C-alpha positions, 0 to 999 in steps of 0.5 A: 304192820297190818296186811290186808286179808281177802275181805279188805282187798275185795272190799277196796277193789269193788269200791274203786270199780263202783267209784270209777263208774260214778266218775265216768258218769260225772265226767260225761255230764250224766251226773250233776256235781250235786248228784256226784257230791255224796258219792265222792265224799264217801271216797275222800274227794273234796271240791276245793277252791281251785280243784278237787282234793283227794284225801288218802287214809293212813290208818293210825299213821303207819306206812311201809316204804312200798306205800310211801314210794306209791304216795310219792309216784301219785304226787308226781304222776297225778299231782304237782309233785307234792303231797300234804300230810294232815293232822288226821295222820292222812295225806291229801293231794290238792290237784288231781284231775277228776279223770284220774282219780279212779286210776289214783285209787287203783294204784293205792289198792295195789299197796293196801291203801284207799280213801274211804271214810276220810270224809262224810258223816261217818267214823273217820280214820282212827288215829294214834300216838305216832311213837306207838310200839316204840315209846318207852313209856307206853302201857302197850302198843295202842295200834292193834286196837286201832286196827280192830276199830278200823275193821269194825267201823269200815262201811258200818251199816248203822254208823255210815250216816251219823249226825256229823263226822266222828273221830276216835283216837287211841294212846297207849301212855299216860302222857298223851301224844294222840290228843285223845280229849280233842276227839269224839271218843278218846281211848287211853290203855291202862291196867287194872289192879290185876295187871289186865289191859283195858281202856279209859274212855273219854267222850265229847271232845272236839274243836271247831266253833265250840271247842270242848275237851272230852270227859271221862265216861268210863275209868275201865272197860276191859279190852274184850269189851272195847268194840261193844262199848264203842258201839254203845256210844255210837248208838246213843249218839246216832239216836240222840244226836242232833240232825236239825243244825249241823253246828250242834250235831257233834257228840260234844254238843249232846254231852253238854246239853244232856249231861255227862251222867245222863249220857253215861247211863244211856251208854251203860244201858246199851252196853249192858244189852250188847255185852257178852254178845257178837261184838265181844273180842275173842282173846285169840283175835286180839292176839292175832292182830297184835302179832301184825304189830310186834317189834321187828327183829332188832339186833342187839345194840349197846345202850350208848353209841360211840359213833353217835356221840362222836358225831354229836361232838363233831357237828353242832347241826347234828347235835341240835338235831339229836337234842330236838328230833329223837325220842327214847325207844323202849329197846336199848341202843335205838331211838325213834326219829322225827323228820320235820316237815316244817322247813324254815319259811316252808309249808307245814306238812308238805313233802315233795314226791322226791322227799317221800322217795327219800323217806322211803329209802331210809325206812327200808335201809335203816328203819325196819320198813316202817314210817309213821305220820304224826298228827303234828304233820311230821314223819317218824322213823320209829325204830332206828339204831343210834349208830345209824342216826348220823348217816340218816341225818346226812341224807335228810340234810342233803334233801331238805329234811334235817330241820332240828325243830320238833316241839319248838316254835317253828314246828307249827301246825297249820291247815291249808287255809284260804290258799286251798280251802273252800271253807276257809276265810284267811291264809294260814300258810303265809302266816306260818312261813313268816313266823318260822322265818322270824324265829328260825335261828337255831339259838333263838329256838332253843332259848325259847324251849318247847313251844307249840303254835297252831294256825287255823284259817277258819272256825273249823279249827283244822289247824287245831289252834284251840289247843296251841300253847299259842293259837292263831285263828284267821277270820274275815272282818269286813273283807280283811283277814284278821288273826285272833290270838289264843293262849294256854291251850294244850292237847295232851293229858293236861288238856285245855282250850286256849283263851282269846286274849283280845282283838285280832291283828292284820296280816301285817301285824300278826307276826310282830304280835306273836313275837311280843307274846314270846318275848313276854314269856321270856321276861317273866319265866322263873328259869329257862326250864319253866315252859311257856305253857307252865308260865302261862298257867302260873301268871295267866293272861294278864301280862301278855294282854297288857304287852299286846294291847297296853294297859 
């Protein structure tokens, strides 16, 4: 795990001191809210419906037990006892008092954390595969490169005031678990014919009111040229991106209106001008950063664990958990364990301070002091021995964290919606809770199989509804909350934007409508092994539309 150097520590301390002065001036009335706004946004502080909201950066979703305990303390002392983990692998606090925000930032700085560039028209938190460094199928761990991009982009003087916010994601495997094609820049680690590490580069993805999937701008950029190539893309965007209309200011619109070939030509021209210069990554620097992300010293274990198998045979609840919440690890005898933050009927992504402390304890005792936040709003222990999984499960079960639903119908992604967000025009949380309750029976979830439901409370799509197998978008229609359904979306290497199937449904109707969609799928699939997405792509929207609306 990366540790701050002297520059990082000094930079964060200076920013805390600067923002503390700005907060004091706002609290005293010396500064108006309009004057304060650009300063607070540079430090991750939003003004929501009921209170300020602080968004804390978790670079590429990686935390230590010490950092998780600090997040728990902040939730307990300065908020209402919980935090909300987001689709950007960050954490949000929804109820901090403005006067306390400098104290929170000071406490974060003590554990090498901050809230810088979690808002505003800048390069946001770089995200990655939550199984990075552990997954058996990856080419290489993408997090060293995510860290390099973090260092390069932090308070970058040229890219701190872009036309709009800018998001980058990195994955190390052919199977995309980082949703790179939904990003402004998506990076996939690959090897060329000589076995050298490089990147496929995608540009122009994004959701919101005009969803688009990123398109390949380069099939191979050498690792040493990564920063130079990304810099070239940002330069083109900063020069030619629209600033007259915020709805058309994202790079996806620039790519769409200008054309991929023209954008590629401009990027290559910029890249040629700076390649081989100061942005070239020294191989020794790549290796230095990579050492921070080396696998922990993991004692050798047998590939099969007798204790693990015995626990599965003895306890049906544990067996379900083992089938859904474990992911193959590259080291025999180990696994990556998903801690679902989607309890049946609960709020997706929320964790109490006590639960965060429990996760920190498990991380320290069983997880080699490392925990991840996924863009799916869950937590991951990336390195645990199979022998230890029964003991971990017992602790999770005692603390409301053992829901066996990773990747299933109740593993719902949802934004805070109208319960918190000033931009939303419909509630997301109650809809997610009711759908979760409707499908909560374990047997029913298993019968349905892999299925992704994503819910957004407005067109900004913070709940990623566009790429849900089933997407739900809340809109306001003459003062009533109405929910549109989209089908067939996907964020992975087969990325696609879901299709709107018809008119929206009221809050009272939407759960029944989702059940109709699921039951239609169950009736038309060719076998229990045909997933919802595969079935939808085979038959199209017609049978679902007929089931929802009639002939």
